N, C-alpha and C positions, 0 to 999 in steps of 0.2 A: 606565592604558590602555596597551596595547602600541603600539610604533611602527608607523606605517602600512606594511603589506606584510610585516611580520615575524611569524613564527609565535609564538604564546604560549610562555612559558617552559616548557622541557621538551619542546617539539614540534619535530620536524625534518621538512622536506619529503621526500617519497618520492623514490627514485631514478628516473631516466628510462631506459627501455630504447632500444635502437637501432631504427631504422625503415628499411625499404628505401627507397632513393633514389626520389623522385618520388611516393611514396604519401602519402595524406592523414594528418593526425594521427589515430592509431588506437590505442585502448587494447588491451592484450594480449587477444586474443580467446580466452579460455578458456571452457570450459563453465561455466554459472552455479554449479555445485557447487564450482568451484575459484576462478574469477576474480571472478564477480559476487557470490558469497556468502562472503567470507572470514570474516564474523562468525559464520556458522553452522558453518563447518568448522574454524575456529581457524587458518586459513592467512592471517594478517594480513600485508599487504605494507607495506614501509617501516617506519620507526620512528616511534613516537608517544608521547604522554604517557599513562601508565597511569591508567585510570579517568576519562578526559576525555569520555566519552560517544561519540556516533557520530562517524564520520570527518568530517573537515573538508573545506574546498574542495579539489578536485582541482587538480593542476598543469595550467595551461592548455595546455601543450605535451606533456602526457603521451602517450607513444608506445610502441609495442611491436609485435613481430612475432607475428601470430596463430599459435598452435600448430595450430589447425584452421581457419585462414582459408579461406573458399571461393575458388574460382578466379575470375579476372576475367571469364570468359565466363559468360553467364547461361543459365538454363533448360536445354533439351535439349542445347545446344551444349556446355555445361560437363559434362553427364553423359557425352557421347560420348567426350570425351578423358580420362575417368576422374576428373574433378573433381566435387565435390559441387555440384549445381545450386543456384543462389542462391534464397533466400526471396523471394517476390514480395509487394509491399505496394501496395494501392490507396489512394492519398492524395487522391483527388479530392474528398473531403468533409472534409478535415482542418481547414480554416478557420484559426483563429488559432494553432493548434499546428503549422502547416505548416513554418515555418522550422526549428524545433527538431527536427521529425521528419526533415526532409531531411538535416540535419547528422548525425543518428543513423544514418540509412540509409547515408550515405556512409562513416561510420566502420565500420559492420558489413559494408560492401560487399554490401548486399542490393539487389534490383531494385525501383525505384519506378515506379509507373504513375500519374502526376499527373492524367491525364484518364480514368482507369478502363481497363478491359480486358474484351474479350468473353469470354475464357477466365477461369475462376475464379482468384482470387488466394489466397495462403496467409493473408494478414492484410488486414483492411479497417479503416482508421483514420478513424473518424467524428468530427465536430466537436462535435455536440450530443447526439444520441440514437441508440439502437439502430436506430431506424426511419429514419435518414438515407438508407438504401439498402435495396433488397430483397436480402437475403443468404440463400443456401441452403447454403453450405458454408464451410469455412475458419474463421477466428477474427475476431471483431469486438471493438473496444475499448470497447464499451458493454454494460451489462446492461439488459434490458427493465425498465422501472419504476424505475430508479435515480433519475432526476430527480425523480419524484414522491415517492420514499421519503425523500429528504434535504431536502425543503422544510421550512421552519421548523416548521410545525404538525405535519406527519407525524413528523418527527424527535423533536419534543417529546413527542408521544403515545407513540411507541415507547420512548423512554428513561424516561418517567414510569411506564409499565407495569412496567418492570424496577425502578424505584425503589420502587414499591409492594411488589414481591416481595422485593427485596434492597436495602434502603436503604443499608446500609453499603458495598456493592459499587459502587453507582451514585451516590455522593456527589460526582462530578466534574462534575455538570451543575447550573447554577443553578436555583433554584426558579422555576417558570414557570406561566403561565396562558394559555389560548387565548381570544382575543377575536373576536367579541363574545359567544360563547356562555357563557364563564365569567366575564364581567365582574362579575355579582353575587357570585360566589364569591370573586373577587379582592378586591373591596371588603370583604367580610365577614372574610376571613382577615387582611387587613392591619389592619383595625380590632381584631381579636382579639389580634394580635401586639403592637400598640401598647399596648393595654390591659394586657397582661401585662408589658410592658417599656416604660415611658414614655420611657426614655432612647433607645430605638431610633428612629433617624431615617434611614429607608431611602431609597435612590434606585432607580428602576426604568428599564429601557430597553425601548422599544417597537419591535418589528421587524416590518414587513409580511411576510406569508407568502411572497409571490412576489417580494420585493425582492432586489436584488443590488447589489454595489458601494456599499453604504451608503445606497442610495436609500430615503428615507422613514423612516429611523431617528431617533428623538429620545428624550430623557431627561425623566423626570418625578419629582416628589417625592411626589405624592399621587395616588391613583386618580382623583380629580376632575379632574386635569389632562389625562386622556386625551381626545384629539380624537374624540369619539364622533359628532359631527354629520357625517353623510354618509359620510365617507371610511372609517371603521372598519367601517361596515355593508357597504359594497361591497368593501372590501379587508380581509379578515381578517388578524389579526396575532397575534404572540406577545409577551407582556410578561414580562420576567424581572427578577429582583432583580439590580441592577447591582453588579459587583464593585468595591468602593471602594478596596481595598488591593492593587493589583497590584505585581509586581516592577518596579522601574524601573532603567533603564540610562541613564547620562548625564542623569538626572532626567526621562527621557521614558518614557511608557507604550509598550509594544510587544506584539505578538502573534506567534505562530509559525504559519506555513503549512507543514504537514508533508504529504508526499506518500505515499499508501498505495496499494499495488496489491492489489486483490481479484482473485486469479488464478482462483479457481473457488469455486462454492458447494457442490459435492458432489464430493469432500470440500472442506471450507472451508479455503482457503489464503489467508493474508494476509502481505504483505511491506511493510515500512516503510522508506522511503528513509533512508539514514543522514545525510542533510543536508536542510535545508529553508531557508525564508526567514524572516527576522525583519523585520516591517514596523513602523516607528516612527511615533508621533505627531510633530507638528512644533512643538508648544508644550509647555513644561514642565508636568508633571502637578500638579494640585491636586485634592484630594477635592471631589466635586461640591457646589456650593452653588447657591442661587437665582440668584446673580450670574453664575456661570460655566457654568451648566447647558447653555447653547446654544453653547458653544465646541467645535465638532466637532473641530478640530485638536488639542484637548487630550484629548478623551475617546474618540474613535473612531479606531481604528487602520487603517481601510480605506485601502489604497494609492490607490484611485481617488478618494478625497476629499483625502488629504493631498498628492497630487501637485500640486494646485492652490494649495497654500500657498506663500507667498513664502519660507518657511523650509525647504522641501523640498530635500534635498541629494542630487544624483546623484553617485555615487562609483564609481570603477573598482576600489575596494578592498573586499574582503569584510568588513573589520573596522570600516568607517566608513560614514557616510551614513545616509539614511533607510530604506534597504533593505539588509540585511546577511545573511550566511549564519547559519543557526542554530548551526552548529559554532563560529563565532567567538564567539557568546554563551556556549556551553558552555565553551569554553576560558577565557574571561574569568571565568566563575563558578568553574571549577576552580582558577584561580590565586588566587581568594579563599578557597579551602578548602571550597567547597560540594560536597555529595555528588551529583555529576552522574550517577554510576552509578545511584543510587536514582531520580533524576529520570527518567532514560531508561527505567528499568524501569516507573515509574508511567505514563509516556506510552504504552508498549507495552500496559500493562494497560487504559488508557483506550480505546485504539484497538480492541483485541480485544472488549471488552465492548460498545462502541458498535455494532460490526458484528454481534455476536451479537443485539443488540436489533432490528436491521433485517432479519436473515436470514430469519425465517419469511415475512414478506410479500414479500421479494424472490424467494423460491422460488415463490410463487404467481404473480407476474408472469412469471418465467422459464418455468415449466411451461405457462403460458397461451400464450406466444409460440413456445416450442420444446418441444412435447409429447414426452415420453419415447418412444423407439422410432421417431420420425419424423426424416427428414433435416433438418438445420439446422446453423447455426454453433455454435461454442462461444464463450464470452464471457470477457472480462477487463476491468478498468476501473481507471484511476488516479483516486483520490479526493483532494480537498484537505481536510485537517483543520485547522481554525482553533482554536488553543489559546492560552489566557492563563495565565501563571504568577503565582501569588500570592507574597507576600513570603516565605513559608515554602517556596517552590519546589513547591507543590502545583499540578499542571496542572488546568485547568478547560476543559471543552469549550465553545466558543462556537457553532460550526456545522460542517456538513460540506457540501462543494461537490462536486456530481456532475461539473462541468466546470471544474476549476480552470484559471486562465489559464496557458497555456504560451508566451505571447509572450516573446521574448528581446530586445525593443527597446522603447523608450518614445518618445512624441511630444515633440518640443521645438519651442517657438514661436520661429521666427526673427524674425518681425515680426508685428504685429497681424493675426491671422487666417491666417498662413502657418506651417505646421507641417512638420516632417520627422521621419522615424523614425531614432532614434539607437540603436545597439547598447547593450545593458545587460549588461556582463560578469558581474555577479552573477547575473542571471537565466539567462544562457547556461550558466554554470558548474554551476548546480543542475539546471535543467530538461532540458538535453540529456542529462545523465547519467541522470536519472530515466527518460526515454523510451528511451534506449539500453539500459539494464539491464532495463527492462520487456520490450523486444523480445527480449532474450537469454533471459529467463525463459519466454516463450511461444513460443520458436523451435520451429516444427513439426518441423523436421528433427532437433532434439534428442530429441523424443519418438520419432521413427522409429528413431533409434539405440538408444534405451532398449529399444524393442520387440524389437530383434534380439539383445539380450543373452541369453546362455544362462542357464538355471536353474542354481543351485549344487548341484543334486541329484547331478550326475555326479561320479565320483571315478575313481581308478586302476582300479577293478574293471570299469567299463563307461563307454562314451562316450555323448554325447547322440544320436549316430547309432544306436547300439544301442537306445536308448530309443525312438526313432522307429520302428525296425523292429518292436520289441516291440508298440508301439501298433497298428501296421498289422495285424500277424498276429492279435492277440487280437480286434481290432475286426472283421476279416473273418470270423473263425471264429464269433463270436457272432451276427453279422448273418446268416450263412448258416444258422443254426439257426432262423431265422424268429421270433426273439424280437420281440414287439411293443412298441416304445417310441416315444414321441412326438418326442423330441429327436434331432437328427442326432449322429453320433459314437458314443461308447461308451454301452452300456446299463449299468445298475448292476452286473450280474453281471460284465461284462467289466472294469469299473473295479476291482472288488474283486480279481479275478484279477491284473490288471496291478499293483495296489498291492502284493499279496503278492510278486509276482516282483521288483519293485523293492526291497522291504524285504530280501528274501533276498540280492540282489546287493550291496546297500549295507552290510548288517550280517551278513556271512557267519558270524562266530564266535558269534553269539547264538542262543538258542532262538527258534522261530518267533514265539511271542507277544511276546517282547522285541524281535524285529526289527520287527514291526508297530508296537508301541508307540513304538519309537525313531523310526521314520519319521514317525509322526503328530506326535511332539514336534518333529521337525526341521521339518516343514511349517508347523506352527503358529508356531514361533519365526521362521521365514523370512518368513511372511506378516505377522506383527506388526512385524518390522523394516522391511519394505517399506512398511507402512501408516504407521509412525512417520516414515520418511524422506519419504513423500509429503506428509504434513501438516507437515513441517519443524518439529517441535515437541519439547518435552522440556526439562526444567530444565537438563540438562547442556549443551545447545546454547546456551541463554541465558547460562549462566555462562562458557562459552568465548568467546562473543561479547564479553562485557564485560571479559574478563581483560586484554586489551591493546587499547586503542582509539586509533588515531592521530588527530591533529588535521589532518594533511595526508596525502593519498593520491593515487594516479594514477587514481582513478575514484570513482564514487559508487555503491557497492553498495546493494542493497536487502536489508534485514535481515528474515529470516523471523520472523513474529510470530504463532505459533499455539501454543496450549497443549493438549497431547493430552487431559488430563483434561476440559477444557471441551468437546471435540469428540466424545469417545467415549461419554459418558454419555447416557442417555435421560431420566433424572429430572433436572429442572432444579435441584432442591435439591442433588443430588449434584454437579452441575457446579461450583457455587460452593464447596461444601465442599472438593472436590479442588483447586480453583484456589487457595484460601487456603493450602492445605498445600504448594503447589508454586511459589508466586510468589517472585520473587527479593527 
């Protein structure tokens, strides 16, 4: 084990940049394509250990001068003096994520409205649900229906459907049954498996459908041990085969809370935070027996349970204690020779496939609340993926949380019944960075800047101004002819004429048919490139991301996690054929 506070062997902390006097600690404010997504662009900052997985804990005092930092004045005042007006965020419904959100907004120098605002805001940060507030514009950090979709029963049904179709692709989810409706099937299948293999002595874990923070979870050795009387009838549950051989660190079982940003459904854009939390049990692990079956501090990794254990260790260091950064675990595994590059690739694959399983029903919810063509907000959401690692480093999905805790403090009992909130450095290190980089990725002014970029069609032969003049002249001429067309703008005949004119201007030296064919090829290639960048996918990006992965950095970027072959195909079988040929 590495000394407390020291980076693992081969890892060095990133450099710190200068900061203007009097300004808050602020990471270098670069557009997400450069600063927030070095993994996708290959622009890794700082030095790190090769192949150590995602970036590790950021320097707490990481600072920098923003290259496009907004002015200190807000709204219209900032616009009048030539500075970009600040993004406005309504945090009146933020609830437990409020403190981390406030820190992120101060670092970005965006405007917060903690009590709401009569005028529309750019972003609305809800605490629980899309319906926390009536939103008609801007962006909201929840998708309609997400809470329902990731409940234990709904998630199990969605993943099991994909397991039936693609068993090899979806082998990261434990065998599960839904109670009470599948109780007879559960009994019959367990009996059949025991008859075929008498040495098989399974353990099962029962999870109430609406439970959270470990509430109501218990282990059993036989289907007859399920508490059917009363509670299971009124409170449906999922029963799963318990994973008996997890990876241990310091003889303790742990799980990973990984933060995933679902940025949009159409097109499907997924980002994975390059660091997460590792939550540890507080008693040394032993495989479940009838004697230790009820020792929750040994078998259940839930933070809300283990914090009540006398063995729980609050630590200010990311490498020690009962809650650590995931990057510290990866660096420890890397120092032991583990292939953490493959582990990270497997985790990305697990996340993508899980969201693909949820996407069809999520789109139904989305279109029900925000019908196409009608005014309404756009959505994004941070999800919490709970993942368990097997001894062979295979990741297994435990559950998905629609509202992962973003608290950056914990309660400490000063005297019987008297508590105070104490800052948690590990939580703050990870969660503030996740929220900050999420806000950077959904920055509405970034989209406006993109919308004003010129097309790459122009060259030295003609300018975009001349293209605009050409468009106006041709459109007016054809409209004056009385051509009946339903859409505003150019009719088809006008478009063909304009296309031929552009082809002749751009490719002067070629015959006409080659000019037209060349312009078609140019447009198709350009649109394909735009689509690929929009989906932030492709094997090359993944390989560049994994080429050099620091264990220490000045921020917590979000890694794009979308594979183009999965998202472009219409035939489901083609999706996974392509995915197998492109996976890292």
